[in-house]
DOLUM-904756 format. One line per 8 residues: number of its first residue (from 1); their letters; for each residue z, x, y of N, C-alpha, C, O, CB. Coordinates in Angstrom, 1 decimal. Glycine has a CB too. Example, Ala and Ser with C-alpha at 12.3 -4.5 7.8 and 13.67 -1.06 7.14 Angstrom:
! residues 2
1 = AS = 7.8,13.2,-5.7,7.8,12.3,-4.5,7.8,13.2,-3.3,8.5,14.2,-3.3,9.0,11.3,-4.5 | 7.1,12.8,-2.2,7.1,13.7,-1.1,7.9,12.9,0.0,8.0,13.4,1.1,5.7,14.1,-0.6 $
This chain:
! residues 146
1 = MQSDTLDP = 104.5,58.6,143.7,103.2,58.1,143.3,102.2,59.0,144.1,102.3,59.2,145.3,103.0,56.6,143.6 | 101.1,59.4,143.4,100.1,60.2,144.1,99.2,59.3,144.9,99.1,58.1,144.7,99.3,61.0,143.0 | 98.5,60.0,145.9,97.5,59.3,146.7,96.5,58.6,145.8,96.1,59.2,144.8,96.9,60.2,147.7 | 96.0,57.5,146.2,94.9,56.8,145.5,93.6,57.7,145.4,92.9,57.6,144.4,94.5,55.5,146.2 | 93.4,58.5,146.4,92.2,59.4,146.4,92.3,60.5,145.4,91.3,61.1,145.0,91.9,59.9,147.7 | 93.5,60.8,144.9,93.8,61.9,144.0,93.9,61.4,142.5,94.1,62.2,141.6,95.0,62.7,144.3 | 93.7,60.1,142.4,93.8,59.5,141.0,92.5,59.7,140.3,91.5,59.1,140.7,94.1,58.0,141.1 | 92.5,60.5,139.2,91.2,60.8,138.5,90.8,59.7,137.5,89.8,59.8,136.9,91.4,62.1,137.8 $
9 = SLVSWSIV = 91.6,58.6,137.3,91.3,57.6,136.4,90.0,56.9,136.7,89.7,56.6,137.8,92.4,56.6,136.3 | 89.2,56.8,135.7,87.9,56.1,135.8,87.7,55.2,134.6,87.4,55.7,133.5,86.7,57.1,136.0 | 87.8,53.9,134.8,87.6,52.9,133.7,86.3,52.2,134.0,86.0,51.7,135.1,88.8,51.9,133.6 | 85.4,52.2,133.0,84.1,51.6,133.1,84.1,50.4,132.2,84.4,50.5,131.0,83.0,52.7,132.7 | 83.7,49.3,132.7,83.7,48.0,131.9,82.3,47.5,131.7,81.4,47.8,132.5,84.5,46.9,132.7 | 82.1,46.9,130.5,80.8,46.2,130.2,81.1,44.9,129.5,82.1,44.7,129.0,79.9,47.2,129.4 | 80.0,44.1,129.5,80.1,42.8,128.8,79.4,42.9,127.5,78.3,43.4,127.4,79.5,41.7,129.7 | 80.0,42.5,126.4,79.4,42.5,125.1,79.0,41.0,124.8,79.8,40.1,125.0,80.4,43.0,124.0 $
17 = TNGEHVPT = 77.8,40.8,124.3,77.3,39.4,124.0,77.0,39.2,122.5,76.9,40.1,121.8,76.1,39.2,124.9 | 76.8,37.9,122.2,76.4,37.6,120.9,74.9,37.4,120.8,74.2,37.7,121.8,77.2,36.3,120.4 | 74.4,36.8,119.8,73.0,36.6,119.6,72.4,35.6,120.6,71.2,35.6,120.9,72.7,36.1,118.2 | 73.2,34.7,121.2,72.7,33.8,122.2,72.8,34.4,123.6,72.6,33.7,124.5,73.5,32.5,122.1 | 73.2,35.6,123.7,73.4,36.3,124.9,74.6,35.7,125.7,74.7,35.8,126.9,72.1,36.2,125.8 | 75.5,35.1,125.0,76.8,34.6,125.6,77.8,35.7,125.4,78.0,36.2,124.3,77.2,33.2,124.9 | 78.6,36.0,126.5,79.6,37.0,126.4,80.7,36.7,125.4,81.1,35.5,125.3,80.3,37.2,127.8 | 81.1,37.7,124.6,82.2,37.5,123.6,83.4,38.3,124.0,84.5,38.0,123.6,81.7,37.9,122.2 $
25 = CIRNNSAD = 83.2,39.5,124.7,84.3,40.3,125.1,83.9,41.2,126.3,82.7,41.4,126.6,84.8,41.1,123.9 | 84.9,41.8,126.9,84.8,42.8,127.9,85.2,44.1,127.3,86.3,44.2,126.7,85.6,42.5,129.2 | 84.4,45.2,127.4,84.7,46.5,126.8,85.1,47.5,127.8,84.4,47.7,128.8,83.6,46.9,125.9 | 86.2,48.2,127.5,86.5,49.5,128.3,85.7,50.6,127.6,86.0,51.0,126.5,88.1,49.8,128.3 | 84.7,51.1,128.4,83.8,52.1,127.8,84.3,53.5,128.1,83.6,54.5,127.8,82.4,51.9,128.4 | 85.4,53.7,128.7,85.9,55.0,129.1,87.0,55.6,128.2,87.5,54.9,127.3,86.4,55.0,130.6 | 87.3,56.8,128.5,88.4,57.4,127.8,89.8,57.1,128.4,90.8,57.3,127.7,88.3,59.0,127.7 | 89.8,56.6,129.6,91.0,56.2,130.3,91.5,54.9,129.9,90.8,54.0,129.5,90.9,56.3,131.8 $
33 = TAHQVQVS = 92.9,54.7,129.9,93.5,53.4,129.6,93.7,52.6,130.9,94.2,53.2,131.9,94.8,53.7,128.8 | 93.4,51.3,130.8,93.7,50.4,131.9,95.0,49.7,131.5,95.2,49.3,130.4,92.5,49.4,132.1 | 95.9,49.5,132.5,97.2,48.9,132.3,97.3,47.6,133.1,96.6,47.4,134.1,98.3,49.9,132.8 | 98.0,46.7,132.6,98.2,45.3,133.2,96.9,44.7,133.6,96.7,44.4,134.7,99.2,45.5,134.4 | 96.0,44.6,132.6,94.7,44.1,132.9,94.7,42.6,132.9,95.3,41.9,132.1,93.7,44.6,131.7 | 94.0,42.1,134.0,93.8,40.6,134.1,92.3,40.4,134.3,91.6,41.0,135.1,94.6,40.1,135.3 | 91.8,39.4,133.5,90.4,39.0,133.6,90.4,37.5,133.9,91.0,36.7,133.2,89.6,39.3,132.2 | 89.7,37.2,135.0,89.5,35.8,135.4,88.0,35.5,135.1,87.1,36.3,135.5,89.9,35.6,136.9 $
41 = ILFNGAQM = 87.8,34.3,134.5,86.5,33.9,134.2,86.1,32.8,135.2,86.8,31.7,135.2,86.4,33.4,132.7 | 85.0,32.9,135.9,84.7,32.0,137.0,83.2,31.5,136.8,82.3,32.2,136.4,84.8,32.7,138.3 | 83.0,30.2,137.0,81.7,29.6,137.0,81.6,28.7,138.3,82.5,27.8,138.4,81.4,28.8,135.7 | 80.6,28.9,139.1,80.5,28.1,140.3,81.7,28.2,141.2,82.1,27.2,141.8,80.1,26.7,140.0 | 82.4,29.3,141.2,83.6,29.5,142.0,84.9,28.9,141.4,86.0,29.1,142.0,83.4,28.8,143.3 | 84.8,28.2,140.3,86.0,27.6,139.7,86.4,28.5,138.5,85.6,29.0,137.8,85.7,26.1,139.2 | 87.7,28.6,138.4,88.3,29.4,137.3,88.2,28.6,136.0,88.7,27.5,135.9,89.8,29.8,137.6 | 87.6,29.2,135.0,87.3,28.6,133.7,88.2,29.2,132.7,88.1,28.8,131.5,85.9,28.7,133.3 $
49 = GSHTCDEV = 89.1,30.2,133.0,89.9,30.8,132.0,90.4,32.2,132.5,89.9,32.7,133.5,89.2,30.9,130.7 | 91.3,32.7,131.8,91.8,34.0,132.1,92.4,34.7,130.9,92.7,34.0,129.9,92.9,34.0,133.3 | 92.6,36.0,131.0,93.1,36.7,129.8,93.9,37.9,130.4,93.4,38.6,131.4,92.0,37.2,128.8 | 95.0,38.2,129.8,95.8,39.4,130.3,96.1,40.3,129.1,96.3,39.8,128.0,97.1,39.0,131.0 | 96.2,41.6,129.4,96.5,42.6,128.4,97.4,43.6,129.0,97.2,44.0,130.2,95.2,43.3,127.7 | 98.4,44.1,128.3,99.3,45.1,128.8,98.5,46.4,128.9,98.6,47.1,130.0,100.5,45.3,127.9 | 97.7,46.8,127.9,96.9,48.0,128.0,95.6,47.8,127.2,95.5,47.1,126.2,97.7,49.2,127.3 | 94.6,48.4,127.8,93.3,48.4,127.1,92.8,49.9,127.2,92.3,50.3,128.2,92.2,47.4,127.8 $
57 = AGPEDIPL = 92.9,50.5,126.0,92.4,51.9,125.9,90.9,51.9,125.6,90.4,50.9,125.2,93.1,52.6,124.7 | 90.3,53.0,125.9,88.8,53.0,125.7,88.5,53.7,124.4,89.2,54.6,124.0,88.1,53.7,126.8 | 87.5,53.3,123.6,86.8,52.1,123.8,87.5,50.9,123.1,87.6,51.0,121.9,85.3,52.2,123.4 | 87.8,50.0,123.8,88.5,48.8,123.3,88.0,47.6,123.9,87.6,47.6,125.1,90.1,48.9,123.4 | 88.0,46.4,123.2,87.5,45.2,123.7,88.6,44.2,124.1,89.7,44.2,123.5,86.6,44.5,122.7 | 88.3,43.4,125.1,89.2,42.2,125.4,88.4,41.0,125.0,87.4,40.7,125.6,89.5,42.2,127.0 | 88.9,40.3,124.0,88.2,39.1,123.6,88.2,38.0,124.6,89.2,37.9,125.4,88.8,38.5,122.2 | 87.2,37.2,124.7,87.1,36.2,125.7,87.0,34.8,125.1,86.4,34.6,124.0,85.8,36.4,126.6 $
65 = ELSPARDA = 87.6,33.8,125.7,87.5,32.4,125.3,86.7,31.8,126.4,87.1,31.5,127.5,89.0,31.7,125.2 | 85.4,31.5,126.1,84.5,31.0,127.0,84.1,29.5,126.9,83.2,29.0,127.5,83.2,31.7,127.0 | 84.9,28.8,126.0,84.5,27.4,125.8,84.5,26.6,127.1,83.5,25.8,127.3,85.5,26.7,124.8 | 85.5,26.7,128.0,85.4,25.9,129.2,84.2,26.2,130.1,83.6,25.3,130.6,86.7,26.1,130.0 | 83.9,27.5,130.2,82.7,27.9,131.0,81.4,27.5,130.3,80.5,27.0,131.0,82.7,29.4,131.2 | 81.3,27.6,129.0,80.2,27.2,128.3,80.0,25.7,128.4,78.8,25.2,128.6,80.3,27.6,126.7 | 81.0,24.9,128.3,80.9,23.4,128.5,80.5,23.1,129.9,79.7,22.1,130.0,82.3,22.8,128.1 | 81.0,23.8,130.9,80.6,23.5,132.3,79.1,23.8,132.5,78.5,23.0,133.2,81.5,24.3,133.3 $
73 = ILDEFRRQ = 78.6,24.9,131.9,77.2,25.2,132.0,76.4,24.1,131.4,75.4,23.7,131.9,76.9,26.6,131.4 | 76.8,23.7,130.1,76.0,22.7,129.5,76.0,21.4,130.2,75.0,20.6,130.3,76.5,22.5,128.0 | 77.2,21.0,130.8,77.3,19.8,131.6,76.3,19.8,132.8,75.6,18.9,133.1,78.7,19.6,132.1 | 76.3,21.0,133.5,75.4,21.2,134.6,73.9,21.1,134.2,73.1,20.5,134.8,75.6,22.5,135.3 | 73.6,21.7,133.0,72.2,21.6,132.5,71.8,20.2,132.2,70.7,19.8,132.5,72.1,22.5,131.2 | 72.7,19.5,131.6,72.4,18.1,131.2,72.3,17.2,132.4,71.6,16.1,132.3,73.5,17.5,130.3 | 72.8,17.5,133.5,72.6,16.7,134.7,71.2,16.8,135.3,70.9,16.1,136.2,73.7,17.1,135.8 | 70.5,17.8,134.9,69.1,17.9,135.4,68.3,16.7,134.9,68.5,16.2,133.8,68.5,19.3,134.9 $
81 = PLKVRGAL = 67.3,16.3,135.7,66.5,15.2,135.3,65.6,15.6,134.2,65.1,16.7,134.1,65.7,14.6,136.5 | 65.3,14.6,133.3,64.3,14.8,132.2,62.9,14.8,132.8,62.7,14.0,133.7,64.5,13.8,131.1 | 62.0,15.6,132.3,60.7,15.6,132.8,59.8,15.2,131.6,60.0,15.6,130.5,60.2,17.0,133.4 | 58.7,14.5,131.9,57.8,14.1,130.9,56.8,15.2,130.7,56.2,15.7,131.7,57.1,12.7,131.3 | 56.5,15.6,129.5,55.6,16.7,129.2,54.4,16.1,128.4,54.6,15.2,127.6,56.3,17.8,128.5 | 53.2,16.6,128.5,52.1,16.1,127.8,51.4,15.0,128.6,51.8,14.7,129.7,52.5,15.6,126.4 | 50.3,14.5,128.0,49.6,13.5,128.7,49.0,12.5,127.7,48.7,12.9,126.5,48.4,14.1,129.5 | 48.8,11.3,128.1,48.2,10.3,127.2,46.7,10.4,127.4,46.1,10.3,128.5,48.6,8.9,127.6 $
89 = GLDGGSTS = 46.0,10.6,126.3,44.5,10.7,126.3,43.9,9.5,125.7,44.7,8.5,125.4,44.0,11.9,125.6 | 42.6,9.5,125.5,42.0,8.3,125.0,42.4,8.0,123.5,42.4,6.9,123.1,40.5,8.5,125.0 | 42.9,9.1,122.8,43.3,9.0,121.5,44.8,8.6,121.4,45.4,8.7,120.3,43.0,10.3,120.7 | 45.4,8.4,122.5,46.8,8.0,122.5,47.7,9.2,122.9,48.7,9.0,123.6,47.3,7.5,121.1 | 47.3,10.4,122.5,48.1,11.6,122.9,49.5,11.5,122.6,50.0,10.6,121.9,47.9,11.9,124.4 | 50.3,12.4,123.2,51.7,12.3,122.9,52.4,12.9,124.2,51.9,13.7,124.9,52.1,13.1,121.7 | 53.6,12.5,124.4,54.5,13.0,125.4,55.8,13.3,124.9,56.2,12.8,123.8,54.5,11.9,126.6 | 56.5,14.1,125.6,57.9,14.4,125.3,58.7,14.5,126.6,58.1,14.7,127.6,58.1,15.7,124.4 $
97 = RSRDSNEY = 60.0,14.4,126.5,60.9,14.4,127.6,61.8,15.6,127.4,62.5,15.7,126.3,61.6,13.1,127.9 | 61.9,16.5,128.4,62.8,17.6,128.2,63.2,18.1,129.6,62.7,17.7,130.6,62.2,18.8,127.4 | 64.2,19.0,129.7,64.7,19.6,130.9,64.1,21.0,131.1,63.8,21.7,130.1,66.2,19.6,130.9 | 63.9,21.4,132.3,63.4,22.8,132.6,64.5,23.8,132.2,65.7,23.5,132.3,63.0,22.9,134.1 | 64.1,24.9,131.8,65.0,26.0,131.5,65.7,26.4,132.8,65.1,26.3,133.9,64.2,27.3,130.9 | 66.9,26.8,132.8,67.7,27.1,134.0,68.6,28.3,133.7,69.1,28.4,132.5,68.4,25.9,134.5 | 68.9,29.1,134.7,69.8,30.2,134.5,71.1,30.0,135.3,71.1,29.4,136.4,69.1,31.5,135.0 | 72.2,30.5,134.7,73.5,30.3,135.2,74.3,31.6,135.2,74.1,32.4,134.2,74.3,29.1,134.4 $
105 = TIRFQLTW = 75.2,31.8,136.1,75.9,33.1,136.2,77.4,32.8,136.0,78.0,32.0,136.6,75.7,33.7,137.5 | 78.0,33.6,135.0,79.4,33.6,134.8,79.9,34.9,135.4,79.4,35.9,135.2,79.7,33.5,133.2 | 81.0,34.8,136.2,81.6,35.9,136.8,82.9,36.3,136.2,83.8,35.4,135.9,81.8,35.7,138.4 | 83.1,37.6,135.9,84.3,38.1,135.4,85.0,39.0,136.4,84.4,40.0,136.8,84.1,38.9,134.0 | 86.1,38.6,136.9,86.9,39.4,137.9,88.0,40.1,137.2,88.9,39.5,136.7,87.4,38.5,139.0 | 87.9,41.5,137.2,88.9,42.3,136.5,89.8,43.0,137.5,89.3,43.5,138.5,88.3,43.3,135.5 | 91.1,43.0,137.2,92.0,43.8,138.0,92.9,44.6,137.0,93.2,44.0,135.9,92.9,43.0,139.0 | 93.3,45.8,137.3,94.1,46.6,136.4,94.8,47.7,137.2,94.4,48.0,138.4,93.3,47.2,135.2 $
113 = LTALGHKR = 95.7,48.4,136.6,96.4,49.5,137.1,96.0,50.8,136.4,95.8,50.8,135.2,97.9,49.4,137.1 | 95.8,51.9,137.1,95.5,53.2,136.5,96.8,53.7,135.9,97.9,53.2,136.1,94.9,54.2,137.5 | 96.7,54.8,135.2,97.9,55.5,134.7,98.9,55.9,135.8,100.1,56.0,135.5,97.5,56.8,133.8 | 98.3,56.2,137.0,99.2,56.6,138.1,99.7,55.4,138.9,100.4,55.5,139.9,98.4,57.5,139.0 | 99.3,54.1,138.5,99.8,52.9,139.1,99.0,52.4,140.2,99.4,51.5,141.0,101.2,53.2,139.6 | 97.7,52.9,140.4,96.9,52.4,141.5,96.1,51.1,141.0,95.6,51.1,139.8,95.9,53.5,141.9 | 96.0,50.1,141.8,95.3,48.9,141.5,93.8,49.1,141.7,93.3,49.7,142.7,95.8,47.7,142.4 | 93.0,48.6,140.7,91.6,48.7,140.7,91.0,47.3,140.4,91.7,46.5,139.8,91.0,49.7,139.6 $
121 = TKILDHTV = 89.8,47.0,141.0,89.2,45.8,140.8,87.7,46.0,140.5,87.1,46.9,141.0,89.3,44.9,142.1 | 87.2,45.1,139.6,85.8,45.2,139.2,85.3,43.8,139.0,86.0,43.0,138.4,85.5,46.1,138.0 | 84.1,43.5,139.5,83.5,42.2,139.2,82.2,42.4,138.4,81.4,43.2,138.8,83.1,41.4,140.6 | 82.1,41.7,137.3,80.9,41.7,136.4,80.3,40.4,136.4,81.0,39.4,136.1,81.3,42.2,135.0 | 79.1,40.3,136.8,78.3,39.0,136.7,77.4,39.0,135.5,76.8,40.0,135.2,77.5,38.7,138.0 | 77.4,37.9,134.8,76.5,37.8,133.6,75.7,36.5,133.7,76.2,35.4,133.9,77.4,37.8,132.3 | 74.4,36.6,133.5,73.5,35.5,133.6,73.1,35.1,132.2,72.7,35.9,131.4,72.2,35.8,134.5 | 73.1,33.8,132.0,72.6,33.2,130.7,71.6,32.2,131.1,71.6,31.6,132.2,73.8,32.5,129.9 $
129 = RVTERHGR = 70.6,31.9,130.2,69.6,31.0,130.4,69.8,29.9,129.4,70.0,30.1,128.2,68.1,31.6,130.3 | 69.6,28.6,129.8,69.7,27.5,128.9,68.4,26.8,128.9,67.8,26.5,129.9,70.9,26.5,129.4 | 67.9,26.6,127.7,66.6,25.9,127.5,66.9,24.6,126.6,68.0,24.5,126.0,65.5,26.8,126.8 | 65.9,23.8,126.4,66.1,22.7,125.5,65.0,22.8,124.4,63.8,23.0,124.7,65.9,21.3,126.3 | 65.5,22.6,123.2,64.6,22.7,122.1,64.9,21.5,121.2,66.1,21.3,120.7,64.8,24.0,121.3 | 63.9,20.6,120.9,64.1,19.4,120.1,65.3,18.6,120.6,66.0,18.0,119.9,64.3,19.8,118.6 | 65.4,18.5,122.0,66.4,17.6,122.6,67.8,18.2,122.6,68.7,17.6,123.0,66.4,16.4,121.8 | 67.9,19.5,122.2,69.3,20.1,122.2,69.2,21.4,123.1,68.3,22.2,123.0,69.7,20.5,120.7 $
137 = PEFKRPTT = 70.3,21.6,123.9,70.3,22.8,124.7,70.6,24.0,123.9,71.4,24.0,122.9,71.4,22.6,125.8 | 70.0,25.1,124.2,70.2,26.4,123.6,70.4,27.5,124.6,69.8,27.5,125.7,69.0,26.8,122.6 | 71.3,28.5,124.3,71.5,29.6,125.2,70.5,30.7,124.8,70.2,30.9,123.6,72.9,30.1,125.1 | 69.9,31.3,125.8,68.9,32.4,125.6,69.1,33.5,126.5,69.9,33.4,127.5,67.4,31.8,125.7 | 68.4,34.6,126.2,68.4,35.8,127.1,67.8,35.4,128.5,66.8,34.7,128.4,67.7,37.0,126.5 | 68.3,35.8,129.6,67.7,35.3,130.9,66.4,36.0,131.1,66.0,37.0,130.5,68.7,35.7,132.0 | 65.6,35.3,131.9,64.2,35.9,132.2,64.3,36.9,133.3,63.4,37.8,133.4,63.3,34.7,132.6 | 65.4,36.9,134.1,65.6,37.9,135.1,66.5,39.0,134.5,67.4,38.6,133.7,66.1,37.3,136.4 $
145 = PA = 66.4,40.2,134.9,67.3,41.2,134.4,68.8,40.9,134.7,69.1,40.5,135.8,67.0,42.6,135.0 | 69.7,41.1,133.7,71.1,40.8,133.9,71.8,41.9,134.6,73.0,41.8,134.8,71.7,40.5,132.5 $
């Protein structure tokens, strides 16, 4: 086996999202193939899922199952206290109750082997924002750069 410093393999990973800015897959953006790929999905330090692949050539996607992480984010959002919005005026006015928008980070921890058998690791963090519209939570693009 060659020295790790002589290994020319370079795998570049990115997160692909849907219209709600929720991750749908991890993409190998490089020409090199990653072997024995493992992806751990973490939220608040707890593992919410994992995925393994024998090989991921570039450009190829690893599909993600994020239901447990998505449910955990929504549970945390719903635990926020409701706030009263609006004011009562002389004409009766109106008020509504809703939760403040909040941002949450999902962590993807990737490990793989290069073609020469060297272990590599990459951590990708992805932030989602949850807001409330008409009493229902919605995922949105974060207000801070991802």
